[in-house]
C-alpha positions as CSV (number, residue, x, y, z in Angstrom):
1,M,23.3,3.2,18.0
2,T,24.5,2.3,14.6
3,Y,21.9,1.5,11.8
4,L,23.0,-1.2,9.6
5,P,21.3,-1.8,6.4
6,G,19.0,-4.9,6.6
7,A,19.1,-4.8,10.4
8,C,15.4,-3.7,10.6
9,P,13.5,-5.6,8.0
10,D,10.1,-4.2,9.4
11,R,11.2,-0.7,8.9
12,D,12.6,-1.5,5.4
13,A,9.4,-3.1,4.3
14,A,7.3,-0.3,5.6
15,R,9.6,2.1,3.7
16,L,9.4,0.1,0.5
17,R,5.6,0.1,0.7
18,A,5.5,4.0,1.2
19,V,7.8,4.4,-1.7
20,R,5.8,2.1,-4.0
21,Y,2.5,3.8,-2.9
22,F,3.9,7.3,-3.7
23,A,5.5,6.1,-6.9
24,D,2.2,4.6,-8.1
25,I,0.2,7.6,-7.2
26,C,2.7,10.2,-8.8
27,S,3.5,8.0,-11.7
28,G,2.2,9.3,-15.1
29,R,1.9,5.6,-16.1
30,A,-1.8,5.3,-15.2
31,P,-4.6,7.5,-16.1
32,M,-6.1,9.8,-13.4
33,S,-9.4,7.8,-13.4
34,E,-7.6,4.7,-12.5
35,K,-5.6,6.3,-9.8
36,Q,-8.7,7.8,-8.3
37,G,-10.5,4.4,-8.4
38,L,-7.6,2.8,-6.5
39,I,-7.4,5.6,-3.9
40,D,-11.2,5.2,-3.4
41,K,-10.8,1.5,-2.9
42,V,-8.1,2.1,-0.3
43,R,-10.6,4.6,1.5
44,E,-13.4,2.0,1.3
45,L,-11.1,-0.6,2.9
46,E,-9.7,1.7,5.6
47,A,-13.5,2.4,6.6
48,K,-14.1,-1.2,7.3
49,S,-13.6,-2.8,10.7
50,D,-10.7,-5.2,11.5
51,E,-13.4,-8.0,11.6
52,E,-14.6,-7.1,8.1
53,L,-11.0,-6.9,6.7
54,S,-10.3,-10.2,8.3
55,S,-13.2,-11.9,6.6
56,L,-11.7,-10.5,3.3
57,G,-8.4,-12.0,4.3
58,I,-6.7,-8.6,4.5
59,L,-4.7,-7.1,7.4
60,R,-5.2,-3.3,8.0
61,E,-1.5,-2.6,7.3
62,D,-1.6,-4.5,4.0
63,I,-4.6,-2.5,2.5
64,V,-2.3,-0.3,0.3
65,D,-0.3,-3.3,-0.9
66,H,-3.6,-5.3,-1.6
67,V,-5.1,-2.5,-3.6
68,F,-2.1,-1.6,-5.6
69,R,-0.8,-5.1,-6.0
70,D,-1.1,-5.0,-9.8
71,A,0.0,-1.4,-10.1
72,H,3.4,-1.5,-8.5
73,F,6.0,-0.2,-10.9
74,V,9.0,-0.8,-8.5
């Protein structure tokens, strides 16, 4: 099977989210206290049930994007 760039948008989107996440966490652009606060928020949302997340308008797979929406440097 040949992989063609752009042929699998879901995999590309997931890869981009992971790259953004690690770039944001490892970036020296934000103070450690800010990074820790964002990580804590991700953990807080991950601990919620799918029903609780739904009431907040967040899908489980979008938690990282939701929390880091203002911090993406990519």
